PyMOL Python script that loads the backbone (N, CA, C, O; Angstrom):
from pymol import cmd

cmd.read_pdbstr("""\
ATOM      1  N   MET A   1       0.816  -1.197   0.000  1.00  0.00           N
ATOM      2  CA  MET A   1       0.000   0.000   0.000  1.00  0.00           C
ATOM      3  C   MET A   1       0.862   1.265   0.000  1.00  0.00           C
ATOM      4  O   MET A   1       0.589   2.195  -0.759  1.00  0.00           O
ATOM      5  N   ALA A   2       1.904   1.311   0.846  1.00  0.00           N
ATOM      6  CA  ALA A   2       2.766   2.490   0.909  1.00  0.00           C
ATOM      7  C   ALA A   2       3.506   2.692  -0.406  1.00  0.00           C
ATOM      8  O   ALA A   2       3.650   3.826  -0.864  1.00  0.00           O
ATOM      9  N   ALA A   3       3.973   1.618  -1.015  1.00  0.00           N
ATOM     10  CA  ALA A   3       4.687   1.726  -2.290  1.00  0.00           C
ATOM     11  C   ALA A   3       3.759   2.275  -3.378  1.00  0.00           C
ATOM     12  O   ALA A   3       4.163   3.103  -4.195  1.00  0.00           O
ATOM     13  N   HIS A   4       2.529   1.805  -3.375  1.00  0.00           N
ATOM     14  CA  HIS A   4       1.552   2.297  -4.351  1.00  0.00           C
ATOM     15  C   HIS A   4       1.276   3.782  -4.126  1.00  0.00           C
ATOM     16  O   HIS A   4       1.185   4.546  -5.087  1.00  0.00           O
ATOM     17  N   SER A   5       1.142   4.192  -2.880  1.00  0.00           N
ATOM     18  CA  SER A   5       0.887   5.605  -2.559  1.00  0.00           C
ATOM     19  C   SER A   5       2.059   6.475  -2.988  1.00  0.00           C
ATOM     20  O   SER A   5       1.859   7.565  -3.523  1.00  0.00           O
ATOM     21  N   ARG A   6       3.289   6.000  -2.757  1.00  0.00           N
ATOM     22  CA  ARG A   6       4.470   6.753  -3.193  1.00  0.00           C
ATOM     23  C   ARG A   6       4.481   6.901  -4.714  1.00  0.00           C
ATOM     24  O   ARG A   6       4.794   7.968  -5.243  1.00  0.00           O
ATOM     25  N   LYS A   7       4.138   5.827  -5.402  1.00  0.00           N
ATOM     26  CA  LYS A   7       4.115   5.847  -6.872  1.00  0.00           C
ATOM     27  C   LYS A   7       3.074   6.845  -7.382  1.00  0.00           C
ATOM     28  O   LYS A   7       3.354   7.627  -8.290  1.00  0.00           O
ATOM     29  N   VAL A   8       1.898   6.819  -6.809  1.00  0.00           N
ATOM     30  CA  VAL A   8       0.817   7.726  -7.232  1.00  0.00           C
ATOM     31  C   VAL A   8       1.213   9.177  -6.963  1.00  0.00           C
ATOM     32  O   VAL A   8       1.013  10.041  -7.816  1.00  0.00           O
ATOM     33  N   LEU A   9       1.766   9.448  -5.797  1.00  0.00           N
ATOM     34  CA  LEU A   9       2.176  10.811  -5.459  1.00  0.00           C
ATOM     35  C   LEU A   9       3.295  11.283  -6.378  1.00  0.00           C
ATOM     36  O   LEU A   9       3.262  12.415  -6.858  1.00  0.00           O
ATOM     37  N   THR A  10       4.276  10.437  -6.625  1.00  0.00           N
ATOM     38  CA  THR A  10       5.382  10.791  -7.522  1.00  0.00           C
ATOM     39  C   THR A  10       4.864  11.107  -8.918  1.00  0.00           C
ATOM     40  O   THR A  10       5.275  12.097  -9.524  1.00  0.00           O
ATOM     41  N   GLU A  11       3.973  10.279  -9.427  1.00  0.00           N
ATOM     42  CA  GLU A  11       3.412  10.507 -10.765  1.00  0.00           C
ATOM     43  C   GLU A  11       2.621  11.810 -10.823  1.00  0.00           C
ATOM     44  O   GLU A  11       2.712  12.548 -11.805  1.00  0.00           O
ATOM     45  N   ALA A  12       1.854  12.095  -9.787  1.00  0.00           N
ATOM     46  CA  ALA A  12       1.064  13.334  -9.757  1.00  0.00           C
ATOM     47  C   ALA A  12       1.977  14.558  -9.723  1.00  0.00           C
ATOM     48  O   ALA A  12       1.713  15.556 -10.394  1.00  0.00           O
ATOM     49  N   ILE A  13       3.034  14.478  -8.950  1.00  0.00           N
ATOM     50  CA  ILE A  13       3.971  15.598  -8.873  1.00  0.00           C
ATOM     51  C   ILE A  13       4.670  15.788 -10.213  1.00  0.00           C
ATOM     52  O   ILE A  13       4.778  16.911 -10.705  1.00  0.00           O
ATOM     53  N   CYS A  14       5.141  14.706 -10.800  1.00  0.00           N
ATOM     54  CA  CYS A  14       5.831  14.789 -12.096  1.00  0.00           C
ATOM     55  C   CYS A  14       4.914  15.325 -13.190  1.00  0.00           C
ATOM     56  O   CYS A  14       5.371  16.048 -14.075  1.00  0.00           O
ATOM     57  N   ALA A  15       3.650  14.987 -13.144  1.00  0.00           N
ATOM     58  CA  ALA A  15       2.695  15.465 -14.143  1.00  0.00           C
ATOM     59  C   ALA A  15       2.528  16.981 -14.081  1.00  0.00           C
ATOM     60  O   ALA A  15       2.078  17.593 -15.050  1.00  0.00           O
ATOM     61  N   SER A  16       2.878  17.582 -12.972  1.00  0.00           N
ATOM     62  CA  SER A  16       2.726  19.032 -12.823  1.00  0.00           C
ATOM     63  C   SER A  16       4.022  19.795 -13.082  1.00  0.00           C
ATOM     64  O   SER A  16       4.084  20.993 -12.809  1.00  0.00           O
ATOM     65  N   ALA A  17       5.042  19.144 -13.593  1.00  0.00           N
ATOM     66  CA  ALA A  17       6.341  19.794 -13.797  1.00  0.00           C
ATOM     67  C   ALA A  17       6.244  21.053 -14.652  1.00  0.00           C
ATOM     68  O   ALA A  17       6.906  22.048 -14.359  1.00  0.00           O
ATOM     69  N   GLU A  18       5.429  21.024 -15.704  1.00  0.00           N
ATOM     70  CA  GLU A  18       5.311  22.198 -16.574  1.00  0.00           C
ATOM     71  C   GLU A  18       4.714  23.395 -15.836  1.00  0.00           C
ATOM     72  O   GLU A  18       5.057  24.539 -16.133  1.00  0.00           O
ATOM     73  N   VAL A  19       3.841  23.144 -14.897  1.00  0.00           N
ATOM     74  CA  VAL A  19       3.236  24.225 -14.109  1.00  0.00           C
ATOM     75  C   VAL A  19       4.312  24.923 -13.283  1.00  0.00           C
ATOM     76  O   VAL A  19       4.320  26.149 -13.170  1.00  0.00           O
ATOM     77  N   PHE A  20       5.213  24.139 -12.709  1.00  0.00           N
ATOM     78  CA  PHE A  20       6.285  24.704 -11.887  1.00  0.00           C
ATOM     79  C   PHE A  20       7.335  25.414 -12.734  1.00  0.00           C
ATOM     80  O   PHE A  20       8.068  26.266 -12.233  1.00  0.00           O
ATOM     81  N   LYS A  21       7.408  25.072 -13.992  1.00  0.00           N
ATOM     82  CA  LYS A  21       8.381  25.664 -14.902  1.00  0.00           C
ATOM     83  C   LYS A  21       7.920  27.035 -15.406  1.00  0.00           C
ATOM     84  O   LYS A  21       8.744  27.858 -15.806  1.00  0.00           O
ATOM     85  N   ALA A  22       6.628  27.278 -15.386  1.00  0.00           N
ATOM     86  CA  ALA A  22       6.052  28.477 -15.997  1.00  0.00           C
ATOM     87  C   ALA A  22       6.436  29.785 -15.316  1.00  0.00           C
ATOM     88  O   ALA A  22       6.660  30.788 -15.992  1.00  0.00           O
ATOM     89  N   LYS A  23       6.515  29.788 -13.998  1.00  0.00           N
ATOM     90  CA  LYS A  23       6.773  31.016 -13.235  1.00  0.00           C
ATOM     91  C   LYS A  23       7.712  30.690 -12.070  1.00  0.00           C
ATOM     92  O   LYS A  23       7.892  29.520 -11.734  1.00  0.00           O
ATOM     93  N   PRO A  24       8.311  31.710 -11.454  1.00  0.00           N
ATOM     94  CA  PRO A  24       9.210  31.447 -10.326  1.00  0.00           C
ATOM     95  C   PRO A  24       8.501  30.796  -9.123  1.00  0.00           C
ATOM     96  O   PRO A  24       9.095  30.008  -8.387  1.00  0.00           O
ATOM     97  N   PHE A  25       7.246  31.139  -8.951  1.00  0.00           N
ATOM     98  CA  PHE A  25       6.457  30.551  -7.871  1.00  0.00           C
ATOM     99  C   PHE A  25       5.281  29.822  -8.512  1.00  0.00           C
ATOM    100  O   PHE A  25       5.174  29.808  -9.739  1.00  0.00           O
ATOM    101  N   PHE A  26       4.408  29.227  -7.733  1.00  0.00           N
ATOM    102  CA  PHE A  26       3.337  28.428  -8.306  1.00  0.00           C
ATOM    103  C   PHE A  26       2.379  29.319  -9.089  1.00  0.00           C
ATOM    104  O   PHE A  26       1.538  30.009  -8.512  1.00  0.00           O
ATOM    105  N   LEU A  27       2.519  29.294 -10.402  1.00  0.00           N
ATOM    106  CA  LEU A  27       1.713  30.087 -11.335  1.00  0.00           C
ATOM    107  C   LEU A  27       1.696  31.578 -11.001  1.00  0.00           C
ATOM    108  O   LEU A  27       0.707  32.268 -11.245  1.00  0.00           O
ATOM    109  N   SER A  28       2.801  32.062 -10.442  1.00  0.00           N
ATOM    110  CA  SER A  28       2.858  33.462 -10.037  1.00  0.00           C
ATOM    111  C   SER A  28       4.301  33.957 -10.056  1.00  0.00           C
ATOM    112  O   SER A  28       5.249  33.176  -9.970  1.00  0.00           O
ATOM    113  N   ASP A  29       4.438  35.268 -10.170  1.00  0.00           N
ATOM    114  CA  ASP A  29       5.755  35.885 -10.060  1.00  0.00           C
ATOM    115  C   ASP A  29       6.095  36.205  -8.614  1.00  0.00           C
ATOM    116  O   ASP A  29       7.220  36.597  -8.306  1.00  0.00           O
ATOM    117  N   GLU A  30       5.122  36.038  -7.731  1.00  0.00           N
ATOM    118  CA  GLU A  30       5.327  36.347  -6.318  1.00  0.00           C
ATOM    119  C   GLU A  30       4.944  35.159  -5.443  1.00  0.00           C
ATOM    120  O   GLU A  30       4.053  34.379  -5.781  1.00  0.00           O
ATOM    121  N   PHE A  31       5.628  35.039  -4.325  1.00  0.00           N
ATOM    122  CA  PHE A  31       5.331  34.002  -3.338  1.00  0.00           C
ATOM    123  C   PHE A  31       3.906  34.221  -2.826  1.00  0.00           C
ATOM    124  O   PHE A  31       3.515  35.348  -2.523  1.00  0.00           O
ATOM    125  N   SER A  32       3.135  33.136  -2.731  1.00  0.00           N
ATOM    126  CA  SER A  32       1.748  33.263  -2.285  1.00  0.00           C
ATOM    127  C   SER A  32       1.400  32.170  -1.276  1.00  0.00           C
ATOM    128  O   SER A  32       2.230  31.334  -0.920  1.00  0.00           O
ATOM    129  N   LEU A  33       0.169  32.207  -0.837  1.00  0.00           N
ATOM    130  CA  LEU A  33      -0.332  31.205   0.095  1.00  0.00           C
ATOM    131  C   LEU A  33      -0.263  29.798  -0.512  1.00  0.00           C
ATOM    132  O   LEU A  33      -0.075  28.818   0.209  1.00  0.00           O
ATOM    133  N   VAL A  34      -0.411  29.705  -1.804  1.00  0.00           N
ATOM    134  CA  VAL A  34      -0.301  28.402  -2.474  1.00  0.00           C
ATOM    135  C   VAL A  34       1.097  27.827  -2.266  1.00  0.00           C
ATOM    136  O   VAL A  34       1.243  26.646  -1.949  1.00  0.00           O
ATOM    137  N   ASP A  35       2.119  28.651  -2.443  1.00  0.00           N
ATOM    138  CA  ASP A  35       3.494  28.200  -2.225  1.00  0.00           C
ATOM    139  C   ASP A  35       3.706  27.778  -0.771  1.00  0.00           C
ATOM    140  O   ASP A  35       4.354  26.769  -0.492  1.00  0.00           O
ATOM    141  N   ALA A  36       3.153  28.559   0.137  1.00  0.00           N
ATOM    142  CA  ALA A  36       3.280  28.240   1.561  1.00  0.00           C
ATOM    143  C   ALA A  36       2.588  26.922   1.904  1.00  0.00           C
ATOM    144  O   ALA A  36       2.975  26.248   2.859  1.00  0.00           O
ATOM    145  N   SER A  37       1.576  26.555   1.137  1.00  0.00           N
ATOM    146  CA  SER A  37       0.847  25.303   1.362  1.00  0.00           C
ATOM    147  C   SER A  37       1.550  24.104   0.722  1.00  0.00           C
ATOM    148  O   SER A  37       1.546  23.008   1.283  1.00  0.00           O
ATOM    149  N   ILE A  38       2.143  24.310  -0.435  1.00  0.00           N
ATOM    150  CA  ILE A  38       2.805  23.233  -1.169  1.00  0.00           C
ATOM    151  C   ILE A  38       4.165  22.888  -0.565  1.00  0.00           C
ATOM    152  O   ILE A  38       4.542  21.717  -0.511  1.00  0.00           O
ATOM    153  N   ALA A  39       4.891  23.887  -0.117  1.00  0.00           N
ATOM    154  CA  ALA A  39       6.260  23.689   0.343  1.00  0.00           C
ATOM    155  C   ALA A  39       6.405  22.621   1.427  1.00  0.00           C
ATOM    156  O   ALA A  39       7.314  21.797   1.326  1.00  0.00           O
ATOM    157  N   PRO A  40       5.566  22.593   2.451  1.00  0.00           N
ATOM    158  CA  PRO A  40       5.739  21.557   3.481  1.00  0.00           C
ATOM    159  C   PRO A  40       5.541  20.138   2.941  1.00  0.00           C
ATOM    160  O   PRO A  40       6.175  19.195   3.415  1.00  0.00           O
ATOM    161  N   ILE A  41       4.672  19.995   1.962  1.00  0.00           N
ATOM    162  CA  ILE A  41       4.465  18.669   1.355  1.00  0.00           C
ATOM    163  C   ILE A  41       5.725  18.261   0.602  1.00  0.00           C
ATOM    164  O   ILE A  41       6.206  17.137   0.741  1.00  0.00           O
ATOM    165  N   LEU A  42       6.251  19.180  -0.191  1.00  0.00           N
ATOM    166  CA  LEU A  42       7.456  18.886  -0.954  1.00  0.00           C
ATOM    167  C   LEU A  42       8.650  18.639  -0.021  1.00  0.00           C
ATOM    168  O   LEU A  42       9.497  17.794  -0.312  1.00  0.00           O
ATOM    169  N   TRP A  43       8.719  19.352   1.066  1.00  0.00           N
ATOM    170  CA  TRP A  43       9.789  19.179   2.053  1.00  0.00           C
ATOM    171  C   TRP A  43       9.814  17.741   2.587  1.00  0.00           C
ATOM    172  O   TRP A  43      10.882  17.195   2.863  1.00  0.00           O
ATOM    173  N   ARG A  44       8.651  17.147   2.728  1.00  0.00           N
ATOM    174  CA  ARG A  44       8.527  15.813   3.316  1.00  0.00           C
ATOM    175  C   ARG A  44       8.757  14.665   2.328  1.00  0.00           C
ATOM    176  O   ARG A  44       8.858  13.512   2.749  1.00  0.00           O
ATOM    177  N   LEU A  45       8.839  14.945   1.061  1.00  0.00           N
ATOM    178  CA  LEU A  45       8.966  13.879   0.064  1.00  0.00           C
ATOM    179  C   LEU A  45      10.114  12.924   0.383  1.00  0.00           C
ATOM    180  O   LEU A  45       9.950  11.706   0.329  1.00  0.00           O
ATOM    181  N   GLN A  46      11.252  13.476   0.708  1.00  0.00           N
ATOM    182  CA  GLN A  46      12.422  12.659   1.005  1.00  0.00           C
ATOM    183  C   GLN A  46      12.151  11.700   2.174  1.00  0.00           C
ATOM    184  O   GLN A  46      12.542  10.534   2.133  1.00  0.00           O
ATOM    185  N   SER A  47      11.490  12.200   3.197  1.00  0.00           N
ATOM    186  CA  SER A  47      11.206  11.347   4.360  1.00  0.00           C
ATOM    187  C   SER A  47      10.156  10.291   4.041  1.00  0.00           C
ATOM    188  O   SER A  47      10.047   9.292   4.751  1.00  0.00           O
ATOM    189  N   TYR A  48       9.379  10.506   2.973  1.00  0.00           N
ATOM    190  CA  TYR A  48       8.401   9.515   2.517  1.00  0.00           C
ATOM    191  C   TYR A  48       9.043   8.482   1.591  1.00  0.00           C
ATOM    192  O   TYR A  48       8.381   7.546   1.143  1.00  0.00           O
ATOM    193  N   GLY A  49      10.324   8.656   1.311  1.00  0.00           N
ATOM    194  CA  GLY A  49      11.009   7.739   0.411  1.00  0.00           C
ATOM    195  C   GLY A  49      10.756   8.033  -1.054  1.00  0.00           C
ATOM    196  O   GLY A  49      10.876   7.146  -1.899  1.00  0.00           O
ATOM    197  N   ILE A  50      10.406   9.274  -1.359  1.00  0.00           N
ATOM    198  CA  ILE A  50      10.120   9.660  -2.743  1.00  0.00           C
ATOM    199  C   ILE A  50      11.306  10.425  -3.316  1.00  0.00           C
ATOM    200  O   ILE A  50      11.708  11.467  -2.799  1.00  0.00           O
ATOM    201  N   GLN A  51      11.848   9.885  -4.388  1.00  0.00           N
ATOM    202  CA  GLN A  51      12.917  10.536  -5.129  1.00  0.00           C
ATOM    203  C   GLN A  51      12.327  10.975  -6.466  1.00  0.00           C
ATOM    204  O   GLN A  51      11.809  10.153  -7.222  1.00  0.00           O
ATOM    205  N   LEU A  52      12.406  12.252  -6.747  1.00  0.00           N
ATOM    206  CA  LEU A  52      11.838  12.751  -7.999  1.00  0.00           C
ATOM    207  C   LEU A  52      12.771  12.431  -9.163  1.00  0.00           C
ATOM    208  O   LEU A  52      13.983  12.617  -9.051  1.00  0.00           O
ATOM    209  N   PRO A  53      12.222  11.954 -10.275  1.00  0.00           N
ATOM    210  CA  PRO A  53      13.033  11.615 -11.440  1.00  0.00           C
ATOM    211  C   PRO A  53      13.477  12.866 -12.201  1.00  0.00           C
ATOM    212  O   PRO A  53      13.072  13.982 -11.875  1.00  0.00           O
ATOM    213  N   ALA A  54      14.304  12.663 -13.203  1.00  0.00           N
ATOM    214  CA  ALA A  54      14.871  13.768 -13.987  1.00  0.00           C
ATOM    215  C   ALA A  54      13.800  14.664 -14.606  1.00  0.00           C
ATOM    216  O   ALA A  54      13.993  15.876 -14.700  1.00  0.00           O
ATOM    217  N   GLN A  55      12.682  14.090 -15.027  1.00  0.00           N
ATOM    218  CA  GLN A  55      11.652  14.928 -15.665  1.00  0.00           C
ATOM    219  C   GLN A  55      10.996  15.893 -14.677  1.00  0.00           C
ATOM    220  O   GLN A  55      10.246  16.779 -15.088  1.00  0.00           O
ATOM    221  N   ALA A  56      11.265  15.736 -13.412  1.00  0.00           N
ATOM    222  CA  ALA A  56      10.715  16.634 -12.391  1.00  0.00           C
ATOM    223  C   ALA A  56      11.690  17.764 -12.046  1.00  0.00           C
ATOM    224  O   ALA A  56      11.523  18.433 -11.026  1.00  0.00           O
ATOM    225  N   GLN A  57      12.688  17.976 -12.874  1.00  0.00           N
ATOM    226  CA  GLN A  57      13.701  19.001 -12.591  1.00  0.00           C
ATOM    227  C   GLN A  57      13.107  20.389 -12.312  1.00  0.00           C
ATOM    228  O   GLN A  57      13.614  21.075 -11.425  1.00  0.00           O
ATOM    229  N   PRO A  58      12.066  20.838 -13.017  1.00  0.00           N
ATOM    230  CA  PRO A  58      11.478  22.145 -12.674  1.00  0.00           C
ATOM    231  C   PRO A  58      10.940  22.183 -11.238  1.00  0.00           C
ATOM    232  O   PRO A  58      10.984  23.224 -10.582  1.00  0.00           O
ATOM    233  N   ILE A  59      10.445  21.070 -10.765  1.00  0.00           N
ATOM    234  CA  ILE A  59       9.933  21.011  -9.396  1.00  0.00           C
ATOM    235  C   ILE A  59      11.096  21.040  -8.402  1.00  0.00           C
ATOM    236  O   ILE A  59      11.014  21.696  -7.363  1.00  0.00           O
ATOM    237  N   VAL A  60      12.163  20.336  -8.721  1.00  0.00           N
ATOM    238  CA  VAL A  60      13.347  20.332  -7.850  1.00  0.00           C
ATOM    239  C   VAL A  60      13.922  21.748  -7.762  1.00  0.00           C
ATOM    240  O   VAL A  60      14.318  22.193  -6.685  1.00  0.00           O
ATOM    241  N   LYS A  61      13.967  22.445  -8.881  1.00  0.00           N
ATOM    242  CA  LYS A  61      14.449  23.833  -8.889  1.00  0.00           C
ATOM    243  C   LYS A  61      13.545  24.709  -8.016  1.00  0.00           C
ATOM    244  O   LYS A  61      14.029  25.515  -7.221  1.00  0.00           O
ATOM    245  N   TYR A  62      12.245  24.545  -8.170  1.00  0.00           N
ATOM    246  CA  TYR A  62      11.269  25.275  -7.354  1.00  0.00           C
ATOM    247  C   TYR A  62      11.488  24.961  -5.874  1.00  0.00           C
ATOM    248  O   TYR A  62      11.529  25.868  -5.043  1.00  0.00           O
ATOM    249  N   MET A  63      11.628  23.683  -5.552  1.00  0.00           N
ATOM    250  CA  MET A  63      11.826  23.271  -4.163  1.00  0.00           C
ATOM    251  C   MET A  63      13.071  23.933  -3.578  1.00  0.00           C
ATOM    252  O   MET A  63      13.027  24.479  -2.476  1.00  0.00           O
ATOM    253  N   ASN A  64      14.174  23.886  -4.312  1.00  0.00           N
ATOM    254  CA  ASN A  64      15.417  24.476  -3.818  1.00  0.00           C
ATOM    255  C   ASN A  64      15.257  25.964  -3.561  1.00  0.00           C
ATOM    256  O   ASN A  64      15.790  26.496  -2.588  1.00  0.00           O
ATOM    257  N   SER A  65      14.521  26.632  -4.437  1.00  0.00           N
ATOM    258  CA  SER A  65      14.286  28.064  -4.275  1.00  0.00           C
ATOM    259  C   SER A  65      13.446  28.349  -3.019  1.00  0.00           C
ATOM    260  O   SER A  65      13.776  29.235  -2.231  1.00  0.00           O
ATOM    261  N   ILE A  66      12.383  27.603  -2.850  1.00  0.00           N
ATOM    262  CA  ILE A  66      11.506  27.808  -1.687  1.00  0.00           C
ATOM    263  C   ILE A  66      12.233  27.443  -0.397  1.00  0.00           C
ATOM    264  O   ILE A  66      12.164  28.177   0.590  1.00  0.00           O
ATOM    265  N   PHE A  67      12.924  26.316  -0.408  1.00  0.00           N
ATOM    266  CA  PHE A  67      13.596  25.842   0.804  1.00  0.00           C
ATOM    267  C   PHE A  67      14.737  26.759   1.229  1.00  0.00           C
ATOM    268  O   PHE A  67      15.122  26.755   2.398  1.00  0.00           O
ATOM    269  N   ALA A  68      15.280  27.536   0.311  1.00  0.00           N
ATOM    270  CA  ALA A  68      16.365  28.459   0.628  1.00  0.00           C
ATOM    271  C   ALA A  68      15.866  29.744   1.291  1.00  0.00           C
ATOM    272  O   ALA A  68      16.664  30.513   1.827  1.00  0.00           O
ATOM    273  N   ARG A  69      14.576  29.976   1.259  1.00  0.00           N
ATOM    274  CA  ARG A  69      14.015  31.193   1.846  1.00  0.00           C
ATOM    275  C   ARG A  69      14.164  31.159   3.372  1.00  0.00           C
ATOM    276  O   ARG A  69      13.825  30.167   4.017  1.00  0.00           O
ATOM    277  N   SER A  70      14.662  32.230   3.919  1.00  0.00           N
ATOM    278  CA  SER A  70      14.861  32.279   5.372  1.00  0.00           C
ATOM    279  C   SER A  70      13.535  32.147   6.123  1.00  0.00           C
ATOM    280  O   SER A  70      13.493  31.541   7.193  1.00  0.00           O
ATOM    281  N   ALA A  71      12.468  32.699   5.583  1.00  0.00           N
ATOM    282  CA  ALA A  71      11.157  32.603   6.237  1.00  0.00           C
ATOM    283  C   ALA A  71      10.686  31.148   6.288  1.00  0.00           C
ATOM    284  O   ALA A  71      10.098  30.720   7.281  1.00  0.00           O
ATOM    285  N   PHE A  72      10.942  30.393   5.225  1.00  0.00           N
ATOM    286  CA  PHE A  72      10.556  28.981   5.220  1.00  0.00           C
ATOM    287  C   PHE A  72      11.349  28.239   6.290  1.00  0.00           C
ATOM    288  O   PHE A  72      10.780  27.494   7.087  1.00  0.00           O
ATOM    289  N   ARG A  73      12.642  28.442   6.303  1.00  0.00           N
ATOM    290  CA  ARG A  73      13.506  27.765   7.281  1.00  0.00           C
ATOM    291  C   ARG A  73      13.105  28.123   8.716  1.00  0.00           C
ATOM    292  O   ARG A  73      13.127  27.269   9.602  1.00  0.00           O
ATOM    293  N   ALA A  74      12.747  29.368   8.933  1.00  0.00           N
ATOM    294  CA  ALA A  74      12.390  29.821  10.288  1.00  0.00           C
ATOM    295  C   ALA A  74      11.116  29.156  10.793  1.00  0.00           C
ATOM    296  O   ALA A  74      10.924  29.028  12.002  1.00  0.00           O
ATOM    297  N   CYS A  75      10.262  28.741   9.901  1.00  0.00           N
ATOM    298  CA  CYS A  75       8.986  28.138  10.292  1.00  0.00           C
ATOM    299  C   CYS A  75       9.065  26.638  10.568  1.00  0.00           C
ATOM    300  O   CYS A  75       8.109  26.047  11.068  1.00  0.00           O
ATOM    301  N   LEU A  76      10.192  26.029  10.246  1.00  0.00           N
ATOM    302  CA  LEU A  76      10.321  24.587  10.442  1.00  0.00           C
ATOM    303  C   LEU A  76      10.489  24.237  11.911  1.00  0.00           C
ATOM    304  O   LEU A  76      11.205  24.916  12.647  1.00  0.00           O
ATOM    305  N   THR A  77       9.827  23.178  12.323  1.00  0.00           N
ATOM    306  CA  THR A  77      10.050  22.662  13.669  1.00  0.00           C
ATOM    307  C   THR A  77      11.358  21.874  13.655  1.00  0.00           C
ATOM    308  O   THR A  77      11.912  21.599  12.591  1.00  0.00           O
ATOM    309  N   GLU A  78      11.835  21.521  14.810  1.00  0.00           N
ATOM    310  CA  GLU A  78      13.062  20.725  14.883  1.00  0.00           C
ATOM    311  C   GLU A  78      12.877  19.389  14.165  1.00  0.00           C
ATOM    312  O   GLU A  78      13.766  18.933  13.447  1.00  0.00           O
ATOM    313  N   ALA A  79      11.732  18.776  14.363  1.00  0.00           N
ATOM    314  CA  ALA A  79      11.445  17.481  13.698  1.00  0.00           C
ATOM    315  C   ALA A  79      11.445  17.655  12.168  1.00  0.00           C
ATOM    316  O   ALA A  79      11.942  16.792  11.444  1.00  0.00           O
ATOM    317  N   GLU A  80      10.895  18.754  11.690  1.00  0.00           N
ATOM    318  CA  GLU A  80      10.873  19.004  10.244  1.00  0.00           C
ATOM    319  C   GLU A  80      12.285  19.237   9.712  1.00  0.00           C
ATOM    320  O   GLU A  80      12.627  18.757   8.631  1.00  0.00           O
ATOM    321  N   ARG A  81      13.102  19.966  10.462  1.00  0.00           N
ATOM    322  CA  ARG A  81      14.477  20.190  10.021  1.00  0.00           C
ATOM    323  C   ARG A  81      15.227  18.868   9.897  1.00  0.00           C
ATOM    324  O   ARG A  81      16.017  18.682   8.971  1.00  0.00           O
ATOM    325  N   GLU A  82      14.984  17.969  10.814  1.00  0.00           N
ATOM    326  CA  GLU A  82      15.678  16.675  10.818  1.00  0.00           C
ATOM    327  C   GLU A  82      15.244  15.787   9.656  1.00  0.00           C
ATOM    328  O   GLU A  82      15.971  14.861   9.295  1.00  0.00           O
ATOM    329  N   MET A  83      14.100  16.036   9.073  1.00  0.00           N
ATOM    330  CA  MET A  83      13.615  15.225   7.959  1.00  0.00           C
ATOM    331  C   MET A  83      14.566  15.242   6.762  1.00  0.00           C
ATOM    332  O   MET A  83      14.620  14.273   6.004  1.00  0.00           O
ATOM    333  N   ARG A  84      15.304  16.312   6.588  1.00  0.00           N
ATOM    334  CA  ARG A  84      16.149  16.463   5.403  1.00  0.00           C
ATOM    335  C   ARG A  84      17.624  16.503   5.739  1.00  0.00           C
ATOM    336  O   ARG A  84      18.419  17.056   4.979  1.00  0.00           O
ATOM    337  N   HIS A  85      17.999  15.923   6.867  1.00  0.00           N
ATOM    338  CA  HIS A  85      19.436  15.875   7.200  1.00  0.00           C
ATOM    339  C   HIS A  85      19.940  14.484   7.135  1.00  0.00           C
ATOM    340  O   HIS A  85      21.122  14.243   7.383  1.00  0.00           O
TER     341      HIS A  85
END
""", "prot")
cmd.dss("prot")
cmd.show_as("cartoon", "prot")
cmd.util.cbc("prot")
cmd.orient("prot")
């Protein structure tokens, strides 16, 4: 069941790669509530055992940009910070 869920989530994320490629933020030139909602999910992918494939490169670029924001980092709990170390 978990493997199937990881596969479905990975496929759904990869299917949206073009959306993440269109603008610096999610369909916007500015950071919005949508980005603030998506970022924690993307942050957890690694801890869920999800590795994004090469075709998801626009999403990886987006993730790196969001995760580098000081405001994003400041909002992480200690447990969340440990998820990606």
